[in-house]
C-alpha positions in Angstrom: -10.9 39.6 -11.1 -12.0 36.5 -13.2 -10.3 37.6 -15.9 -7.2 38.1 -14.0 -7.2 34.7 -12.8 -7.9 33.1 -16.2 -4.8 35.3 -17.6 -2.7 34.1 -14.7 -3.4 30.5 -15.2 -3.1 30.5 -19.0 0.4 32.3 -18.4 1.4 29.6 -15.8 0.1 26.6 -18.3 2.2 28.2 -21.0 5.3 28.6 -18.9 4.7 24.7 -17.8 4.2 23.8 -21.7 7.3 25.5 -22.6 9.7 24.1 -19.8 8.4 20.7 -20.9 8.9 21.2 -24.7 12.4 22.4 -24.0 13.6 19.1 -23.0 11.6 16.7 -25.2 13.8 13.7 -25.4 15.6 14.0 -21.8 17.5 10.7 -21.5 15.9 8.7 -18.7 18.4 7.9 -16.2 18.5 4.5 -14.9 19.0 3.8 -11.1 21.7 1.9 -10.0 20.8 -2.1 -9.2 19.4 -2.9 -6.2 21.7 -4.7 -3.8 21.1 -8.7 -3.2 20.5 -7.6 0.6 17.7 -5.1 -0.3 16.5 -7.6 -3.0 15.8 -10.2 -0.1 14.5 -8.0 2.0 12.1 -6.5 -0.7 11.1 -10.2 -1.5 10.5 -11.2 2.4 8.5 -7.9 2.8 6.3 -8.9 -0.2 6.1 -12.1 1.8 5.0 -10.7 5.2 2.7 -8.2 3.3 0.8 -11.1 1.7 0.4 -12.9 4.9 -1.2 -9.7 6.5 -3.6 -9.1 3.5 -4.7 -12.7 3.3 -5.5 -12.7 7.2 -7.4 -9.5 6.3 -9.4 -11.4 3.7 -10.5 -14.1 6.4 -13.7 -11.9 7.7 -15.1 -11.6 4.4 -17.1 -14.3 2.9 -18.2 -15.7 -0.8 -16.7 -14.0 -3.6 -15.4 -11.2 -2.0 -13.1 -13.2 0.2 -11.9 -15.1 -3.0 -11.5 -11.4 -4.5 -9.3 -10.4 -1.6 -7.4 -13.5 -1.9 -6.7 -12.9 -5.7 -5.9 -9.4 -4.8 -3.4 -10.3 -1.9 -1.6 -12.9 -4.1 -1.3 -10.4 -7.3 -0.1 -7.6 -5.0 2.5 -10.3 -3.5 3.6 -11.5 -7.4 4.0 -7.8 -8.6 5.8 -6.5 -5.3 8.7 -9.6 -6.1 8.6 -8.7 -9.8 9.3 -5.3 -9.3 11.8 -6.2 -6.6 13.5 -8.6 -9.6 13.1 -5.6 -12.1 15.1 -3.3 -9.6 17.6 -6.0 -8.9 18.4 -7.0 -12.4 17.8 -3.5 -13.5 17.3 -4.8 -17.3 14.6 -3.9 -19.8 13.9 -7.7 -19.9 13.1 -7.5 -16.1 10.9 -4.5 -16.3 9.3 -5.9 -19.2 8.2 -9.0 -17.2 7.1 -6.7 -14.2 4.7 -5.0 -16.1 3.5 -8.4 -17.5 3.0 -9.7 -13.9 1.1 -6.6 -13.1 -1.4 -7.0 -16.1 -1.9 -10.7 -15.1 -2.4 -9.7 -11.6 -5.0 -7.1 -12.5 -6.5 -9.7 -14.9 -6.9 -12.3 -12.5 -8.7 -9.8 -10.2 -10.8 -8.7 -12.9 -12.1 -12.1 -13.6 -12.7 -12.9 -9.9 -14.8 -9.7 -9.8 -16.9 -11.2 -12.7 -18.0 -14.1 -10.2 -20.6 -11.7 -9.2 -22.3 -11.5 -12.0 -24.3 -13.7 -14.2 -25.4 -14.4 -17.7 -24.7 -12.0 -20.4 -23.4 -9.7 -17.9 -20.6 -11.8 -16.6 -19.7 -12.6 -20.3 -19.2 -9.1 -21.0 -17.2 -8.8 -17.8 -15.0 -11.5 -18.9 -14.5 -10.3 -22.6 -13.5 -6.9 -21.0 -11.3 -8.7 -18.8 -9.6 -10.3 -21.8 -9.3 -7.2 -23.7 -7.6 -5.4 -21.0 -5.2 -8.0 -20.5 -4.4 -7.9 -24.3 -4.3 -4.4 -24.1 -1.6 -4.4 -21.2 0.5 -7.0 -22.9 0.5 -4.8 -26.3 1.5 -1.9 -24.4 4.4 -3.3 -22.7 
């Protein structure tokens, strides 16, 4: 029975791979731009979510609270940047949204490094810097 399952999984995998290979360069369809009303609603939603996330951070203490605050602010910035990218619907806006996400991730990583000391903290910060550079290069 095991050989039968193996053969079926191989055939299924080859079928999926063949389907993917049949359309290697299918054009990416761009979605229509977001309406101004939807854009405004998305920004207001990001602000409201930020307030909820920030309020949830109040129950924490020390560096955990600071990390939570930075995460909440980062989520707000990313949501607004993605809404702007959808509204403007340009490559530049999408690129800026990717940069905002990378910067938000970097700020959270740097804040998490505050839990460490000495060499471990230095390594953590170097890793965060390297990740930011990689993200910027990828976008």
